[in-house]
Phi, psi and omega in degrees: 000319181297320181292316179299317179298314180299318178296323179294314178300313181300315181297315180295320179296313181295324178299334178269003177073026183255133172284164175303315184298312181295319181291318179300318177296318181300321184257009178058053180228143177296135183299323180292326176295314178301318178299320180289328174294313182296331179270359177079016183264356185233132172280124189259144180278162177299323180296321179285329174298317179297319178300316181295314179300315179296319179295328177273354181059045177225166177282161177298321180296322176294325178299325182268003180301124180085357178267121182249149177274087183284352180264356184275134177281144180255000000 
């Protein structure tokens, strides 16, 4: 799930023509933290998910579109 979420954030950011550095500045987040989120290496808090969604000008549910919880047992 973390990798899928990170790829989604990266794709949406790039679609808006934003570098990691510019986007991190826009949402008041450290660029290295954003990079670790995008690479799926960082477990992200709800507050930072909200920052990313607001920075991309989308809803949190849209941010998670296509991201599946592959670690959950059914």
